[in-house]
N, C-alpha and C positions, 0 to 999 in steps of 0.2 A: 504494500500500500504506500503510495507516495503522498507526501504532504504538500499542500499548496500554501505558500506564504501569504499571509493576510496583508493587504495594503490599505492603509488608512485613506489613500487618495482614490480608491476604487469607487466609481459612481455607477450603480446599477442602471440608472436612467440613461446614462450615456450608452451603455450596452444595448438597451432597448431601442434607443434612437438609431443606433447602427443597424440593428435588425430591421427596423421600419424602413430605413433608407434602401435596404436591399430589396424590399418588396414594393416600393413606390413605382407608379407609372413612369415611363421614360421621360415624359414632359417635365415632371417635377424633378427628376434626377438631373436633367439638363440644367434646370434653374439652380439647383444646389451646387452643381459643378461651376456654374458661372459666378459663384460667390454670393448668391442670394440664399437666404434661409427659406425653407419651405416647411409647412406642417399640414397635418390632416386634422381638421376639427372633429371632435366627438359628436355623435348624432344619437338622439333619442327619438324613437318613432312609436307612436301609439295610435289607436283607432277609437273614434267615437261612433255614434250611430250613423252620422252622415258624412264624416270627414276622416281623412288620414292626416295626422298632425306630426310634423317633424320639427324638432327643436335642436339647436346647436348653440353652445355658449361661445360668443365672440366678443368678450369683454374688451373694451378699449378700441373697438373697431368703429370706423365711420361708416354709417349705413350706405353712403354713396359709393363706397369702395367694395361693396358686396353685390354679386350677381347671382340670381337664382333662375334656373331654367328647368322645365320639365318637358321631355321629348321622348316619345316611344316608351313610356313607362319608366324612364330613368330620370331621377332628380340630380341636378348638378348644382353645386354651390361652389363658387370661386370668388376670390378677391385678393386684396393685398393690404397689409398694414405696414406703415412706415414708422420707424423709430427716428423722430426728428430731433430729439433732445439728447442724443447720446453724447456723453462726455468722455473723451479719451483719457483724461488725466486720472480718472478714478481707478483705484487698484481693487478691482472686483475680487471677492472671494468666490462668489457664485453669481452667475448671470443666467436666469432661467426665463425671463420675460421674452415671449416669442414676438418676432416681427418677420415680415417677409410675405411671400405669397402662400395661398392655400388653395386646395382643389379637392373636392370630394364628390364622388358619384355614388348614388345609392339606388339600386333597383327597387321600385315600389311594389309591395306585395299584393296590391289590389289595383284595378283599373280606376283611373281618376279622370275628371273633366279637366284636361290640361289648360284650356283657355280660361278657366275660373280659379286657377291656383293664385293664392295671395300670400304675401309675406309681411310680417311686422317685426320691428326691432324695438325691444324694450328691456331695460335693466340689464343690458349686456347679453341678452338671449335673442337669437333670431328664431322666430316661430313661423313655419310655413304651413299653411292650411290648404290641403288638397281635397276638394269635394269628390266624394266617391261617385262613380258613374252608375250606380244602381247595384242591387244585390247580384252577386255572382251566383248563378245557378250551377250547382255541380251536376254533372251529367252522370247518371247511373247507368252502368253497362252490365247487362246480365251475361253471365258466363255459362255457356252450355257445356255440360260435362258429358263426354262420350267415352265409351269403353271400347277398347280395341281388342280384337281377338288375336292372341299370339299364335304364331305358326308352330305346330308341333311336329 
């Protein structure tokens, strides 16, 4: 059994960020390579009787810098936040405030009326309301069971 030396400078969140970078779409990877920070916002999705609601926390964002689009059953949220007051003289111990571009696509689990999708931004949370296009009727298919005679 080998021992692994503990390092007080080890940051598990940096390791998670590295893993996420490996799974990002190529467009975001290109932006990260170009020196821009990129992140994927967390999304909560739930259903009411008439609507599908999607919420994502975007604290500190300017609503004019956020774009929401629904097309072919896929919700796209993208935008950019800029850190305009960054001070280079500070000797940071930790700097976790995110800035840069973000991009998130989520397939919607039910069909929605795409022309009536609306979005509101309040208290740092973007809430997207997608009116459902009616009850999805599940199609019941009967399976006919037949027996086959085996050749002897």
